[in-house]
N, C-alpha and C positions, 0 to 999 in steps of 0.2 A: 504493500500500500504506500503510495507516494505521500510525502509530507508537504507537497506544494499544490496549491489550487490556482486555477485560472479564473480571473474575474474580468468580465467585459464591462467597461464603463461606457454607458450610452451618452454621457455628457460630451465626451471628446472622441469616442470611437476607439479608445485604447484598450489593449489587453494587458493585464497586470498579473504577474505571478506573486502569490502571497503565501506565507506559511499557514498551515492548518490551524484554525482557531483564531485568526486575526479578526479584529472588529472593523466596523464600517469606518471608524475614525482612522484606523491604520491604513485602510485602503485609500481613503481620501487623501492622506498625506502623500501617497505614492502617485496620485493621478496628475499632480501639477495644477489642479484646478484652484481658482480663487473665487470665492463667493463673498460679496460684501455682507450679505445677510444670510449666511449659511456656512456649512450645511446644517439644516434643522433636522432632517430625516432623510430617508432614501427609499426609493422603490427597489426592492430586491425581487427579481422575477415578477415584476409588475404587482408587487404587494408592499404596502407601506410598512417600514420597520424603523424603530428608533436607532440612534447612532451607536447604542451599545450592542447591537446585533453582531453575532460572531459567525464566521464562515466555516462550514465543515464539508461543503460541496462546491463545485463550480457554479457560479451564478452570474446573472446579468444585473447591473446596478445603475441606477440613475439617482444622483444626489439632488436633493430638493432644498431650495432656499425659502426664505420667509415670503417670497413673492408668489409661491405656489399655494394652491388651496390646502393641500395636505400639510405643508409647512406652517401655514397660519393656524390650522387646527391644532398642531402639535404645540406651537408657541402659546396659544390661548389656554389649552388644557394645563400647561405648566404654570401659567399665571393663576389659574384657578387653584392649583395645589398650594402655591405660595400664599394666596389669600386665605385658604383654609387653615394653613399653619399659623398665619398671623392672628387670625381670629381665635384659634385654639390657645395660642400663647397668652392672649390678652383677656379673653372671655371664655374660659374653659368649659363653662356650663351652658353656653349659648347654643343656638341652632342657626346655622348659616344655610340659606337656600340660594344657590346660583341659578338664576332663572333665565328669562327670555331675552333674546337680543332685541334691543330697542335703542333708538337714538344713536345708532352706530357703536353701541357698547353693550354691556350685559347688566341687566337689572338684578340686583341681589337683595334678598330679605335677610335681616339680622334680628333674631328673636333673643333678647337678653332679659326680658321682663320690664324693660324701660324703652322709651322712645330713642331712636337713633339721633344723635346730635352731631353737629359739625366737628366737635372736639373728638368724639369717638372715631369718626371717619379719618381725621388727621392722624390719630394714634395708630390706627390699623395701617394706613398708608406708610407711615414712618417705619413700622415694624416690617412691612413688606420690603421696603428699601434695604433695611438692615439684613434681612434674609438673602436678598439678591447680592448685596455687596460682600457677604460672607462666602459666596460661591460654594454653597453646600452641595454635596453630591446627592443625586436622586437615584435610589435603587429600585430596580424592578425585581420582585421576588415571586417565584412560582411556588405553589404549595397545593396540597389536596384541598378541595373546595370546602370540606367540613372544617378544616383548620382556619380558613379565612372567615367562614361564617361565625365560628366561635370567637375569633379575635374581634370582629365588628360588633358582635353581641356584647362582649365585655366593655367595649367603648361606647355602647349605647347608640350605635349608628344603624338605626332600625331600617331605614330605607335601603341600605346596602345588604343587610341581612335578608330582607324580603326579596330583593332582586336575585341574589345568589341562590336562595332556597328554591326558587322557581326554575332554576337551570338544571340540566341533566349532565353537565360536564363532570368529569372525575377530578380534574385539576383546574385551577384558575391562577390568577396572579394579582398582586397588589403593588402599590408604590409606597416607598418609605422615604421621608425627608426628616432627618434627625429622629425625633420620637413620634412624629406625626405619620399616620398611615392613611391610605385612601385607595379607592378603586376608581380607575378612569377608563372610559371606552376609547381606546386608542393609545398610541405611544406618547411619551413625554420627552422633554429635553433631559440630558444627563446631569446637568448642573444648573443651579439657580442663577449663576453669574452670566449665563447666556441670554438672560432676559434684559434687554437694553432699554425698553421704553414701555411705560404704562401710566395710567393715572387712576385715581379713585376719588370720587366726589359724592357728596350728599345728593340724593335723587328721590324726590317725593318723600315717602316714609322709609326709604332704604338707601341703597348705595348704587352707584353706576361705575362698573369697571370698564375703563377705556383701553383700547388696544391700538397697535400701529395700523396704518393703512397698508393693505397688501400691495397696492401699486407703488407706494413710496413709503417703505417701512421706517424711514427716518423721522416721520411725523405721525402724530395720532390721527385716527379717524375724526373728521370734524363732527361736532355735535349737531344732530339733525332733530328738530322738534317732531315728536311723534306722540303727542298727547292723546289723540283719539285712539291710536293703536294700543297704547299702554292701558287706557281705560277698558278696552275690550278684553285685553289679557287678564286684567285684574278681575273683571266680571266673571270670566271663565274660571279663574282660580277660586273665586267664591263658590261657584257651583260645584267645583271638584271637591272643595273642603266639605260641603254639605253631603256629597255622595261618598266621601271617604276614599277617593281614588285620585290621588295626586301623582303617584309614581307607578312605574310599570310593575313593580312588585305587588302593589295593592291591586292593580288591574288583574294580574295573574291569579291572585288569591280569589278575586271575585269570580273569575272564569272557572277556576277549580271547584268552587262551591256550587256551580251550576246557575250562577246569577248573570250569565252573559246576556240572556234575553232581556232582563230588567235593565241592564246597562244600555242596550240598544234602544229600548223604548224610551228611557229617560233622555238619552242623547238626542234622539229624533224630536222628542217633545220640546226640548230646550231650543232647538233650531227653529221649530215651527212657531214657538212663542215669539222669538226674536223677529222673525220675518213678519209675523202678524202685526207686531207693534210698528214695524217699519211701514207696512201697508196702511195702517190706520193713520200714521203721520202724513203719508203722501196724500191720502184722501182729504185730511183736514186742511192741508196746505193748498188744495186744489191745483196741484202741479199738473202739467200737460206732458212733460218729457222726463222720464226716469232714465238716468244714465248709470249703467252698471259696468264697472271696470275692475281689473285685477290681473295679477300675473298668470302665466300659463298654468293650466291644471288647477286653478283655484276653485273651479266649479261655477263659473259665471253663467253658463248656459242653463244649468238646472236651477240655479238661484233665480234667474229671470223667469223660467217657466213656473216655478212654485210661487213666486211673487205675483205673477199674472193671475193665478187662481185666487189668491188672497185678495187681490184688487177687485176681482169680480164679486167676491163676497162683500166688498165695500160698496157695491152698486156701480162699479165702473166697468168699462168695456176696453180691456187692454189689447194693444197690438204690439207683438214682439218683433223687433228688428235686430239685425246684427251689423256691426261696422264692417264685417268681412265682405258684405255685399257691396261695399263702397271702395273696395280695393281699386287702385289704378290698374289698367291693363298690364299684364306681366312684363311686356317689353318696356314699359315705362317705370317699372319698380326699381328703386335705388339698389345699388349693390354695396356690399360691405368691403372691408379692406382686403378680403380674400377673393373678391370678384363674384361672390355668391349673392343671390337675391336676398335683400334684407327686409323680410316681411315684418320684423319687429319694429321698424322705425316708422315714425308718423308720416313720412313721405310715401309710404306704401298705400296710404289711404287718401282718397280724393276729398280732402277736408272741405274745400270750397263747395263742391257739389253737395256733399252730405249736409253741410251747414245750411245751404240754400233750401234743401228739401225739408229739413226740420223746421226752419223758420216759416216756410210756406204752410206746413201742416199745422203749426201752432196758431197761425193766423186764419185757419179754417179753409185754406185753399186745397185743391185736389192735386196730387202728384202721382206720377207713375214710378213705382218702386223698382229698383234694379235687382238683379240676382247675379252674383259673380259665379261664372262657370269655371270651376277649378281645372277640369281637363283641358279646356281650350285656353285658359288664362285670360279670359275676356269678360267684361261686364255686358250682360244681355238684358233686354227689356221684353217682357212677355205679356204686356197688357194688364199687369197687376196694379190697380189704382187704389188710392186711399185718400179719404177726406175724413177728418175727425170732427165730432160734434162736442156738445157740452159734457157728455158722459164718457167720451173716449179718452184714452191716455196711451201714449207711446212708451214702450219699454225697450230701450236700446242697450244691447250688451256688446262688449268687445274690449280688446286690450287697451285701446286708446280712448275709451268713452269719457274719461275724466279730463282728457287734455282740452284746455280751453279753446283750442282751434276747432274742435268738433262742434261746439254749440255756442260760439260767441255771438251768433246772430239771434239767439233766443234769450229773452229777458230772464234774469236770475230768478224772479218770483214764479216763473213757469217751470223751473227745473228742480229736480231732486237727484242728488248724486249719491251713489252707493259704491263703496270700495269693498271688494271681496278678497279674502286671503285665508289660506289654511294656517291659522296661527296655532300651532301645536303647543298646548300648555301642559300636557302630561310629560313627565320627566322620567329618565331611567332611574335616577335617585336624586338626592338633594344636591349633588354636585355635578350631575351630568344631564344637561338639557338636550332636547331633541331638536336639531335644526329644522326650521319650517321648510326649508328647501328640500329636505329629505322626503317629507311626506308628499310634496308636489311632484318630485322626481319619480317616486314610486307610482303615484297615480298616472303620470305621463307614460312611464314604461308599460304599464298595464294597458292603457288606452291605445297607445301606438301599436302595440303587438296585436291586440284583439281586433282593432278596427281600421288600422292604417297600414298594416303590413310591414312595420318597422321592427327590427330586433332591438333587444336591450342595448346592444353595442351601438346601434345607430343613435338611439335616444341619448345615451350617455355622451357620445361623441359631440352631439350638438349642444350639450348643456352649457359650455362656456359662452357661446354666442347668444343663446337664449337668455342667460343670466345677465350678460352685458346689456342686451336690449331692454330688459326689464329695469335694470338700474338707471338707464338713461331716459327711457320713455314712459315708464309706468309709475315707479316708486315716487318720483318727485311730486306727483299730484295726489297722493293718497290722503294728505291732510285737508284737501279741498272737499272731501266727502261730507255729506250731511249725516251719513250713517256708515259704520264699518260693520260688515257681517263676517263672522268667523265661520268658515265652511268646514273646519276640522271637526271630526267626530271622535269622541274618546275611544271608541272601540275599533276604529277603521283599520289600524295596523294589524289587529288580530285577524281581520277578514282578508286584507291584502296579502298577508304572509303566504297563505296556502296557494294563491293564484300566481304571485309574482316570483316566488322562489324558483320554480322550474324554468322560468324565462331568464332569470339572472344566471342560472347554471349553464346556459348555452354560451355564455361569454368565455372564450378560450383563454388559458393562461398566457398565451403569446400575444394576446390583444392588449393594446395600451389601456383599454377601458376595463381590463380585468381588476385593477386595483379598486375602482369604485364599485364594481359589481360585487367583489369579495367583501368590501366594507358593508355594503347594504345587506348582503346575506347574513353577515355576522350580527348586524344590528337587528334584523328581523327575528333572529333566533331567540332574542330576549322575550318575545311576545308569545303567549299561549294562543292557539288557533281558536277563532270564533267562527262557527259554521255560517257560511254565506246565506243559507236558506232562511235564516232568521232576520235578514235585512229587508225592510219593506220596499216595495217596487217604486215608491216615490222618493226614496232616499237619495240624497245628493251623491252618495258613494256609488250608486248604480250607474251614474254617468261613466264611470271608469271600470267598474267590475262587471257591468252588463246586467240585463234583467230589468231594466227600467220600464215603467209604464209610460214614460214620456218618449216622444219621437225626436230624434236628433238629426 
């Protein structure tokens, strides 16, 4: 048996001979690479690994900087761990909940029995800086799962105990920083001194942990007001506390008790109530144009259809339209930097024509509505005419529906704007949030595979361009909404798991998209399966899982 291994470095195409058992750090030193903000982690055979990973076989390696999504996840998780330790050092009997991404940072709750004060936040931030300056090592320790459960029980970390107890693994791992231990979903940095930038500030009744910009890691993400988004998240947190299901461990316990059907019914009822309240407000305002926008796979279409039914119950006659039918002809569609058609940009929509038609309709004039023929890439007119009266209302949904260019010709008192997003508020445990983008990506993978003929590999490959388009053209207008509707369902990942796992398994290890597919598979395994048959046909989830009573 040879004591030398061959590592292929994808960053520069080099082949490197290294001794058996060398770490990623050892290999990086031999590559001659220089990363200003890295290496943070690495892809080893298209799977993300921490820099303490050691080689015992020939492998392909791609080193990742902070400017990569996986690198930023690794950096952020390490910041979480330092925050956990700082809070444990200063307030050992408190409970810290690292929650949702909001305002370009992470909203955290700190329960100490007293209100969070600016002085407390300054003390925690100061302690975090001391931990970082001490350049403490972070150890990854593997052990039998029952040992980890016993350790977390002893420390009173109930959410981690519940998460691990619901898993079938024989072994697991945890991280140790000085005397602080924790479990994180994914790899961490190997030393605290590698954290070069962060901030911690008072935020509402809690804290906001700020992180570097991925595009320019030398500066912090700019603070972005998202008051309405935070209000919706806190509303859902309140519902979850009532239900006693804030974490995946609690979710799994409910499913194992046979209470999955109750969870579905309550989740659906909460959404119905929220939409019903929105319909009542629209009717009271006497709006004539309802605009529904949101990122890809947020559930805009089903939201529009369900809202239309509720508006009928308010005595109105809704007409549902889509901004997709106002696309410019494909030959006129703008292209992105790669020369591909950019359907995410506002230039893909004929905003002038759309605005003129909406203005005419609100004024009581008759218009002939277009239909965009996707196979030919052209807008067609087929004699479908519309004029609205006193009891009529237009419900327009689409990616760009909240962009002011869409409806600037319509008076504000005639409009009602709704922003739809899948704001996942259930967490893996107190220190591991579930990215909102993950839920939407899983929905999209399922929908694209079932109805559009795309593989998981195709959908994952397009993710960066889709995300960039959303950040540029959709997210900036979310705070213009009169109402924000959370389309995430507490139970949906338990249903999605059974359908999407076989699709993800089709992504081959040699594919660049394997890392993301592997991560999503590992993430879904945390959830107990909820039978799809229990989901009602009017559920928003049916838009992606199939079996809806609505026509799309």
